[in-house]
C-alpha positions in Angstrom: -9.4 -9.3 6.4 -10.9 -12.7 7.0 -14.4 -11.3 6.6 -13.5 -9.6 3.4 -12.1 -12.9 2.0 -15.2 -14.8 2.9 -17.3 -12.1 1.2 -15.1 -12.3 -1.9 -15.5 -16.0 -2.1 -19.3 -15.7 -1.9 -19.3 -13.1 -4.6 -17.2 -15.4 -6.8 -19.8 -18.1 -6.2 -17.5 -20.6 -4.4 -19.2 -23.3 -2.4 -17.0 -23.3 0.7 -15.7 -20.4 2.7 -12.6 -18.8 1.4 -10.0 -17.8 4.1 -6.4 -16.7 4.1 -5.0 -20.0 5.5 -6.0 -21.7 2.2 -2.9 -20.1 0.6 -0.8 -22.1 3.1 -2.8 -25.3 2.3 -2.2 -24.8 -1.4 1.5 -24.1 -0.9 2.0 -27.2 1.2 0.1 -29.3 -1.3 2.3 -28.1 -4.2 5.5 -28.7 -2.2 4.3 -32.2 -1.2 3.6 -33.1 -4.8 6.6 -31.5 -6.4 9.1 -34.3 -5.7 12.0 -31.8 -5.5 11.7 -31.1 -1.7 12.8 -33.7 0.9 10.7 -34.5 4.0 13.1 -32.5 6.2 13.0 -29.4 3.9 9.2 -29.7 3.8 9.0 -29.7 7.6 11.3 -26.7 7.7 9.4 -24.7 5.1 6.0 -25.4 6.8 7.6 -24.9 10.3 6.2 -28.3 11.5 7.9 -30.4 14.1 6.5 -33.6 12.7 5.3 -34.7 9.3 2.1 -35.9 11.0 1.0 -32.3 11.4 0.8 -31.9 7.6 -1.1 -35.2 7.2 -3.6 -34.4 9.9 -4.3 -30.8 9.1 -2.9 -29.7 5.7 -3.2 -32.6 3.3 -6.4 -32.3 1.3 -9.0 -35.0 2.0 -10.1 -35.0 -1.6 -7.7 -37.1 -3.6 -7.0 -35.8 -7.2 -5.2 -38.9 -8.4 -6.5 -40.4 -11.7 -6.9 -43.9 -10.4 -8.5 -45.4 -13.6 -5.5 -44.4 -15.8 -3.0 -45.5 -13.1 -4.6 -49.0 -12.8 -4.7 -49.3 -16.6 -1.0 -48.5 -16.8 -1.4 -45.1 -18.5 0.0 -41.8 -17.6 -2.5 -39.9 -15.4 -4.2 -36.8 -16.9 -2.9 -34.3 -14.3 -4.5 -31.2 -16.0 -7.9 -32.8 -16.2 -7.9 -34.0 -12.6 -6.7 -30.7 -11.3 -9.5 -28.9 -13.2 -12.1 -31.3 -11.8 -10.9 -31.0 -8.2 -9.9 -27.4 -7.9 -12.0 -24.9 -6.0 -13.3 -23.2 -9.1 -15.0 -26.4 -10.1 -17.8 -25.4 -7.6 -17.9 -21.8 -8.8 -21.3 -20.5 -9.7 -22.2 -16.9 -9.4 -25.8 -17.8 -9.1 -25.2 -19.3 -5.7 -27.5 -17.4 -3.3 -25.8 -15.2 -0.7 -28.8 -13.9 1.2 -32.2 -15.3 2.4 -35.3 -14.1 0.7 -38.2 -12.5 2.6 -40.3 -15.6 2.2 -37.5 -17.7 3.8 -37.1 -15.3 6.6 -40.8 -15.4 7.3 -40.8 -19.2 7.4 -38.1 -19.1 10.1 -40.4 -17.2 12.4 -42.5 -20.3 12.8 -39.6 -22.5 13.9 -40.2 -24.3 17.2 -36.9 -23.1 18.8 -37.7 -19.4 18.0 -41.3 -19.8 19.2 -40.1 -21.2 22.5 -37.6 -18.3 23.0 -40.4 -15.8 22.3 -42.7 -17.6 24.7 -40.1 -17.4 27.5 -39.7 -13.7 26.8 -43.4 -13.1 27.0 -43.6 -15.0 30.3 -40.9 -12.9 32.0 -42.4 -9.7 30.6 -45.9 -10.6 32.0 -44.3 -11.3 35.3 -42.6 -7.9 35.4 -45.8 -6.1 34.5 -47.5 -7.7 37.5 -44.8 -7.3 40.1 -42.8 -4.4 38.8 -39.6 -5.8 40.3 -36.4 -4.2 39.1 -34.6 -7.5 39.5 -36.5 -8.8 36.5 -35.1 -6.3 34.1 -31.7 -8.1 33.5 -33.6 -11.3 32.9 -35.8 -9.6 30.3 -32.6 -8.4 28.5 -31.2 -11.9 28.6 -34.4 -13.3 27.1 -34.4 -10.7 24.4 -30.7 -11.6 23.6 -31.7 -15.3 23.4 -34.4 -14.5 20.9 -32.0 -12.5 18.7 -29.3 -15.1 18.8 -31.7 -17.9 18.1 -33.1 -16.1 15.0 -29.5 -15.4 13.7 -28.4 -18.9 14.3 -31.4 -20.4 12.4 -30.8 -17.9 9.6 -27.2 -18.9 9.3 -28.1 -22.6 9.3 -30.7 -22.2 6.6 -28.4 -20.1 4.5 -25.7 -22.7 4.8 -28.1 -25.5 3.9 -29.4 -23.6 0.8 -25.8 -23.0 -0.4 -24.9 -26.7 0.1 -28.0 -28.0 -1.8 -27.7 -25.4 -4.6 -25.4 -27.6 -6.8 -27.7 -30.6 -6.8 -30.9 -28.6 -7.2 -29.4 -26.3 -9.9 -28.1 -29.2 -11.9 -31.6 -30.5 -12.6 -32.7 -26.9 -13.6 -29.7 -26.6 -15.9 -30.4 -29.9 -17.6 -34.0 -29.0 -18.2 -32.9 -25.6 -19.5 -30.4 -27.3 -21.9 -33.1 -29.7 -23.1 -35.5 -26.9 -23.7 -32.9 -24.7 -25.4 -33.3 -21.7 -23.0 -29.8 -21.9 -21.4 -28.1 -20.0 -24.2 -30.5 -17.2 -23.9 -30.0 -16.9 -20.2 -26.2 -16.8 -20.5 -26.3 -14.1 -23.2 -28.6 -12.0 -21.0 -26.2 -12.4 -18.0 -23.2 -11.3 -20.1 -25.0 -8.3 -21.5 -26.1 -7.1 -18.0 -22.5 -7.4 -16.7 -21.2 -5.3 -19.6 -23.9 -2.7 -19.1 -23.4 -2.3 -15.3 -19.6 -2.2 -15.2 -17.2 0.4 -16.4 -15.0 -0.7 -19.3 -11.8 -0.3 -17.3 -13.3 -2.2 -14.4 -14.6 -5.0 -16.7 -11.2 -5.3 -18.3 -9.6 -5.4 -14.9 -11.8 -8.3 -13.7 -11.4 -10.2 -16.9 -7.6 -9.9 -16.8 -7.1 -10.8 -13.1 -9.6 -13.7 -13.1 -8.4 -15.3 -16.3 -7.4 -19.0 -16.4 -4.2 -20.6 -17.8 -4.8 -21.6 -21.4 -1.6 -23.5 -22.1 1.5 -25.0 -20.4 3.8 -22.4 -22.1 5.9 -20.2 -19.8 5.7 -17.3 -22.2 1.9 -17.4 -22.2 1.9 -17.3 -18.4 4.3 -14.3 -18.5 2.0 -12.6 -20.9 -1.0 -13.3 -18.7 0.8 -11.9 -15.7 1.8 -8.7 -17.6 -1.7 -8.3 -18.9 -3.1 -8.4 -15.3 -0.4 -5.9 -14.1 -1.2 -3.6 -17.0 -4.9 -3.7 -16.2 -4.2 -2.8 -12.6 -2.1 0.2 -13.7 -4.7 1.3 -16.1 -7.5 1.1 -13.6 -5.5 2.6 -10.6 -2.8 4.9 -11.9 -1.0 5.4 -8.5 2.7 4.8 -8.0 3.7 2.1 -5.5 5.2 3.0 -2.2 4.3 5.5 0.5 5.7 8.6 2.3 9.0 8.3 4.0 8.9 7.6 7.7 9.6 10.4 10.2 9.2 14.1 9.9 10.9 15.9 7.0 14.0 17.9 8.0 13.7 21.6 7.8 16.5 24.2 7.7 16.7 27.0 10.2 16.0 29.6 7.5 12.8 27.7 6.4 11.5 27.5 10.0 11.9 31.3 10.5 10.5 32.3 7.1 7.6 29.9 7.4 6.3 31.7 10.5 4.6 34.4 8.5 4.8 36.8 5.5 7.9 38.8 5.0 7.5 42.4 6.0 9.4 45.5 5.0 13.1 45.7 6.0 13.7 46.9 9.5 16.7 47.8 11.5 18.2 45.7 14.3 16.3 47.3 17.1 13.0 46.9 15.4 13.7 43.2 14.5 14.5 42.5 18.2 11.1 44.1 19.2 9.3 41.9 16.7 11.0 38.8 18.0 9.8 39.6 21.5 6.3 40.8 20.6 3.2 38.6 20.3 2.3 39.8 16.7 2.9 36.4 15.1 0.7 34.1 13.1 -1.8 32.0 15.1 -2.0 28.3 14.3 -5.1 26.2 14.0 -4.9 25.1 17.6 -5.1 28.7 18.8 -1.5 29.1 20.0 1.3 31.1 18.3 3.5 29.4 15.8 6.6 30.9 17.5 7.4 31.5 21.1 7.2 35.2 22.3 8.0 37.0 25.5 4.4 37.9 26.3 3.3 34.3 25.6 5.8 32.9 28.1 4.9 35.5 30.7 1.1 35.2 30.4 0.5 31.5 29.5 -0.7 29.2 32.4 1.0 26.2 30.9 3.5 27.5 28.4 4.4 25.2 25.5 7.8 26.8 24.9 11.0 26.6 26.9 11.9 29.8 28.8 15.5 28.7 29.2 16.0 28.3 25.5 14.2 31.5 24.7 16.4 33.6 27.0 19.6 32.1 25.6 20.4 34.4 22.7 23.3 32.3 21.6 21.0 29.6 20.2 19.6 29.5 16.7 16.2 31.1 16.1 14.5 27.9 15.3 15.6 26.5 18.7 14.8 29.6 20.8 11.3 30.2 19.3 10.3 26.5 19.1 6.7 25.6 20.1 6.2 22.1 21.5 3.1 19.9 21.2 2.0 20.5 24.8 3.3 21.4 28.3 4.4 17.8 28.9 6.9 18.0 26.0 8.3 21.1 27.6 8.7 19.2 30.9 10.5 16.3 29.3 12.8 18.8 27.4 13.5 20.7 30.6 14.3 17.5 32.6 16.5 16.0 29.9 18.5 19.1 28.9 18.5 22.0 31.4 18.6 20.1 34.7 21.9 18.6 33.6 23.5 21.9 32.9 26.5 23.0 35.0 26.4 25.6 36.5 22.6 25.8 37.2 21.4 29.2 36.1 18.1 30.6 34.9 18.8 32.5 31.7 15.5 34.4 31.9 15.9 35.7 35.5 19.7 35.6 35.5 19.6 33.8 38.8 22.1 31.2 39.9 20.7 28.1 41.6 22.6 25.9 44.1 21.1 22.5 43.2 18.6 20.8 41.0 15.7 21.0 43.4 16.0 24.7 43.7 16.0 25.0 39.9 12.9 22.8 39.8 11.1 25.0 42.3 12.1 28.1 40.6 10.9 26.8 37.2 7.5 25.9 38.7 6.9 29.1 40.8 8.1 31.6 38.3 7.8 30.1 34.8 5.0 27.5 35.5 7.1 24.6 34.2 6.5 21.4 36.2 9.5 19.1 36.5 9.0 15.4 37.1 12.6 14.3 37.6 13.5 12.8 41.0 16.6 14.8 42.0 19.1 13.8 44.8 18.9 15.3 48.2 20.5 18.8 48.0 22.2 18.4 51.4 24.0 15.2 50.3 24.7 16.8 46.9 26.4 19.8 48.6 28.4 17.5 50.9 29.6 15.4 48.0 30.7 18.6 46.2 32.6 19.8 49.3 34.3 16.4 49.7 35.4 16.4 46.1 36.6 20.0 46.4 38.8 19.3 49.5 39.9 15.8 48.5 43.7 15.8 48.5 43.8 13.0 46.0 41.7 14.9 43.5 43.8 16.0 40.5 46.9 14.0 41.6 
């Protein structure tokens, strides 16, 4: 975001770099000059422990006070001083953003860059004579120094050109005004802008980058409404996004969404269809509904065998396909290992303790459990003590 703001400021033609923290600078300056906020409230709003923080880091160094009118005993012209000292005072879209090819070529003769290239040539010549592998990292380091030196010199030259642009361009503008060619240049710039931009985009830019023309509150409201209308006209998309979370589905929708509706069948045929593997295949290559053949043949099944064998559950729970085998493991540890009594619904086998159920699930159904269960011997002893405890149930 910071890079985008800097690029936006360069496109607008501002002299200094535009960054997001300037909004905080501007807000602090307005609060400081309003006269309606006390020092304590100012520190609370800015989240400063001391007013010295605002004076050292936030208060602008450029004073916009109309000293001449204040000394003469007149009311200061606030609007004029604000227009003179605001950031758009230095705005000029002709301010260069990139270096020309001629300027880049001149940098190649800079002493610092020549010294960096000379050091690189020396280490390369030494490697060609000795062929020592230990010199390769040094060659890479010298190449990096050449690139960094070239980029640093380019940034410095670009910054110097942008800083000196106002003073140099002022003489050019004065000469153009005296010769009468400045009007022609401005008309050519406006025509090129209208020719290259779409009408909706041109109207959007003009509406959003307009300046206040009066002190009337109604005019400011109209300017705000014009900008909002231009945004709606250019990008006709409703605000807001999708709701968080997955949309809820009914049980009937999950069953009917598995595939097209076939001809009516009797109860026996419908049971065979539920246990067969003739179901639609998803994009990932696995069935969209759990089947008996899938649970028997899959190396890492992504459906729960315990839920599938429980015919008392709803269809969307029995035939549910999870994202991966790890989800089945978490479901098995959280739900089925806590059931009492422990019984495998698929094999119709009763298990004595949780470890036995974990081993059975891994050996027979290829479901790996990660839960650390208690020692089965201690668990059985605890159950026997509870069963024979005379105080139990008293």
